[in-house]
C-alpha positions as a printed NumPy array, in Angstrom:
array([[112.716,  94.984, 121.576],
       [110.31 ,  95.762, 123.693],
       [109.58 ,  98.824, 122.144],
       [109.253,  97.569, 118.806],
       [106.856,  94.53 , 119.839],
       [104.319,  96.858, 121.503],
       [104.84 ,  99.153, 118.162],
       [103.61 ,  96.506, 116.267],
       [100.43 ,  95.338, 118.412],
       [ 99.289,  98.874, 118.753],
       [ 99.652, 100.155, 114.89 ],
       [ 97.335,  97.068, 113.514],
       [ 95.059,  98.365, 116.494],
       [ 94.72 , 101.62 , 114.706],
       [ 94.37 , 100.316, 111.017],
       [ 91.265,  99.801, 110.792],
       [ 89.804, 102.634, 113.137],
       [ 91.714, 104.897, 110.404],
       [ 89.363, 103.094, 108.016],
       [ 86.091, 104.078, 109.56 ],
       [ 87.154, 107.536, 110.261],
       [ 87.813, 107.914, 106.113],
       [ 84.231, 106.599, 105.809],
       [ 82.176, 109.581, 108.032],
       [ 84.711, 111.925, 105.603],
       [ 83.445, 110.655, 102.473],
       [ 79.668, 111.012, 103.888],
       [ 80.104, 114.58 , 105.065],
       [ 81.78 , 115.743, 102.101],
       [ 79.023, 113.944,  99.89 ],
       [ 76.022, 115.784, 101.598],
       [ 77.989, 119.11 , 101.77 ],
       [ 78.432, 119.005,  98.145],
       [ 74.729, 118.019,  97.664],
       [ 73.231, 120.347,  99.496],
       [ 75.139, 123.025,  98.202],
       [ 74.384, 121.978,  94.246],
       [ 70.793, 122.045,  95.165],
       [ 70.894, 125.437,  96.549],
       [ 72.574, 126.681,  93.518],
       [ 69.77 , 124.944,  91.561],
       [ 71.826, 121.683,  90.065],
       [ 69.185, 119.413,  91.638],
       [ 69.255, 117.089,  88.602],
       [ 72.596, 117.978,  87.232],
       [ 74.247, 114.839,  85.771],
       [ 78.288, 115.534,  86.595],
       [ 76.812, 117.03 ,  90.043],
       [ 75.161, 113.146,  90.797],
       [ 78.717, 111.891,  89.673],
       [ 80.384, 114.088,  92.185],
       [ 78.165, 113.288,  95.16 ],
       [ 77.666, 109.926,  94.294],
       [ 81.849, 109.591,  94.781],
       [ 81.996, 111.153,  97.53 ],
       [ 79.189, 109.66 ,  99.432],
       [ 79.564, 106.109,  98.224],
       [ 83.649, 106.014,  97.768],
       [ 85.385, 109.222,  99.088],
       [ 86.744, 106.849, 101.719],
       [ 88.105, 104.767,  98.99 ],
       [ 90.103, 108.173,  97.956],
       [ 91.543, 108.425, 101.84 ],
       [ 92.371, 104.631, 102.018],
       [ 94.489, 104.534,  98.935],
       [ 96.536, 107.651, 100.405],
       [ 96.668, 105.222, 103.909],
       [ 97.809, 102.253, 101.494],
       [100.236, 104.321, 100.098],
       [101.682, 105.648, 103.36 ],
       [101.701, 102.564, 104.963],
       [103.849, 101.262, 102.075],
       [106.316, 104.404, 101.996],
       [106.903, 103.963, 105.878],
       [107.705, 100.181, 104.976],
       [105.287,  98.69 , 107.255],
       [104.709,  94.76 , 106.94 ],
       [101.667,  94.332, 105.035],
       [ 98.738,  93.845, 106.646],
       [ 95.142,  92.891, 105.87 ],
       [ 93.872,  96.743, 106.198],
       [ 96.207,  97.949, 103.748],
       [ 95.266,  95.235, 101.31 ],
       [ 92.062,  95.633, 101.601],
       [ 92.639,  99.745, 101.254],
       [ 94.559,  99.233,  97.538],
       [ 91.553,  97.306,  96.886],
       [ 89.079,  99.595,  97.686],
       [ 91.066, 102.389,  95.527],
       [ 91.251, 100.952,  92.352],
       [ 87.741,  99.512,  92.642],
       [ 86.219, 103.185,  92.552],
       [ 86.492, 103.828,  88.49 ],
       [ 84.097, 100.87 ,  87.786],
       [ 81.096, 102.953,  88.577],
       [ 82.33 , 106.157,  86.798],
       [ 81.995, 104.065,  83.728],
       [ 78.706, 102.452,  84.046],
       [ 77.179, 105.549,  85.038],
       [ 77.968, 107.5  ,  81.617],
       [ 77.644, 104.579,  79.537],
       [ 73.877, 104.056,  80.904],
       [ 73.274, 107.515,  80.378],
       [ 74.512, 107.312,  77.065],
       [ 72.464, 104.212,  76.484],
       [ 69.373, 106.143,  77.349],
       [ 68.861, 104.323,  80.609],
       [ 66.34 , 106.52 ,  82.98 ],
       [ 68.723, 106.899,  85.889],
       [ 65.878, 107.867,  88.164],
       [ 63.65 , 105.001,  87.595],
       [ 63.426, 101.447,  89.085],
       [ 65.953, 100.005,  86.252],
       [ 68.552, 102.145,  86.989],
       [ 68.859, 100.492,  91.015],
       [ 72.63 ,  99.183,  89.953],
       [ 74.098, 102.606,  89.682],
       [ 74.083, 103.567,  93.12 ],
       [ 74.752,  99.914,  93.902],
       [ 78.22 , 100.302,  92.036],
       [ 79.122, 103.619,  93.701],
       [ 78.531, 102.662,  96.997],
       [ 80.268,  98.624,  96.735],
       [ 82.779,  98.603,  93.784],
       [ 85.07 ,  99.505,  96.034],
       [ 83.705,  96.94 ,  98.179],
       [ 83.966,  94.101,  96.066],
       [ 87.533,  95.611,  95.109],
       [ 88.834,  95.041,  98.857],
       [ 87.205,  91.585,  99.397],
       [ 89.222,  90.388,  96.193],
       [ 92.16 ,  92.147,  97.245],
       [ 91.969,  90.436, 100.783],
       [ 91.358,  87.182,  99.49 ],
       [ 94.635,  87.881,  97.356],
       [ 96.66 ,  88.908, 100.554],
       [ 95.285,  85.949, 102.282],
       [ 96.608,  83.494,  99.114],
       [100.067,  85.098,  98.926],
       [100.115,  84.966, 102.552],
       [ 99.679,  81.127, 102.749],
       [100.518,  80.118,  99.226],
       [ 97.758,  78.009,  98.709],
       [ 94.434,  78.21 ,  97.295],
       [ 92.798,  75.917,  99.541],
       [ 94.469,  77.225, 102.92 ],
       [ 93.721,  80.782, 101.598],
       [ 89.888,  79.975, 101.289],
       [ 89.651,  78.191, 104.779],
       [ 91.597,  81.688, 106.422],
       [ 88.861,  83.722, 104.056],
       [ 85.591,  82.078, 105.162],
       [ 86.765,  82.415, 108.79 ],
       [ 87.784,  86.171, 108.892],
       [ 84.925,  88.015, 109.912],
       [ 85.675,  91.369, 108.031],
       [ 85.713,  88.888, 104.845],
       [ 82.764,  87.408, 105.613],
       [ 80.901,  90.567, 106.452],
       [ 82.455,  92.183, 103.22 ],
       [ 80.518,  89.059, 101.379],
       [ 77.007,  89.453, 102.619],
       [ 76.729,  93.282, 102.455],
       [ 77.882,  92.684,  98.506],
       [ 74.793,  90.635,  97.927],
       [ 72.322,  92.091, 100.556],
       [ 73.12 ,  95.549,  99.397],
       [ 71.196,  95.492,  95.622],
       [ 68.21 ,  93.668,  96.632],
       [ 67.582,  96.842,  99.785],
       [ 68.074,  99.432,  96.99 ],
       [ 66.119,  97.142,  94.093],
       [ 63.532,  97.34 ,  96.505],
       [ 63.04 , 100.868,  97.511],
       [ 62.612, 101.853,  93.931],
       [ 60.053,  99.704,  93.248],
       [ 58.634, 101.387,  96.423],
       [ 58.823, 104.735,  94.697],
       [ 62.098, 106.155,  95.796],
       [ 63.572, 108.219,  92.814],
       [ 67.126, 110.204,  93.724],
       [ 65.669, 113.486,  92.231],
       [ 67.615, 115.664,  94.036],
       [ 70.868, 115.733,  95.065],
       [ 70.321, 115.523,  98.924],
       [ 68.46 , 112.607,  97.567],
       [ 71.303, 110.98 ,  95.336],
       [ 73.769, 111.538,  98.243],
       [ 71.304, 109.848, 100.926],
       [ 70.718, 106.653,  98.472],
       [ 74.655, 106.313,  98.026],
       [ 74.86 , 106.429, 101.711],
       [ 72.076, 103.67 , 102.729],
       [ 74.021, 101.732, 100.321],
       [ 77.109, 102.447, 101.165],
       [ 77.574,  99.966, 104.179],
       [ 81.671,  99.615, 103.714],
       [ 82.054, 100.853, 107.003],
       [ 80.789,  97.349, 108.633],
       [ 83.527,  95.327, 107.818],
       [ 86.672,  97.696, 108.938],
       [ 84.178,  98.076, 111.902],
       [ 84.385,  94.224, 112.405],
       [ 88.079,  94.174, 111.979],
       [ 88.633,  97.56 , 114.651],
       [ 86.599,  95.16 , 117.231],
       [ 88.743,  92.137, 116.708],
       [ 91.978,  94.054, 116.823],
       [ 90.843,  96.033, 120.159],
       [ 89.734,  92.451, 120.988],
       [ 92.76 ,  91.014, 120.32 ],
       [ 95.418,  93.815, 122.132],
       [ 93.17 ,  93.327, 124.965],
       [ 93.686,  90.228, 125.514],
       [ 97.439,  90.487, 124.921],
       [ 97.495,  93.08 , 127.668],
       [ 95.811,  90.526, 130.477],
       [ 97.74 ,  87.93 , 129.294]])
């Protein structure tokens, strides 16, 4: 019985830590592919930009989807981290549509008017994670008002909401100041700078460590 209780405390402590590792892997993958594409002369390749932005902005979402699936296969009790991972995984396809439709409509993807493209690559999965997190709380409480109250008190969800609104302002300002992703490396760096999706998992990881420390002390 004690072993099961100890395991239930230790497993959640690792969950958000794993999500942080996924984010770092996505950043590294985006930069490596971007460097290779620039080296071989594909600086402005639309397909190349799609791959680089997907890895830099959403690479962690692919891994988080596998993580959420693994948790479900293992039969673990549903957690906020799992719900967050599912939401990010299903939210990652929206920017692909936005990107390619914008190009077909003739939008200058290197100009100020296209600041929203890297935003959705970096943050659409975050929006999905935020919505999924609220749905998790709604199912957990069975009440809209209670779920909203828990949502507003949850540091991970609040951090997620804040960065969803802050990131587009930063991207727009950078484009106004003359930045343009004219190489794949610049494309990767712009997406990585906008991808603050690691901050909510970091907050969650710190919370879990603090809670585990309190339980050990208690």
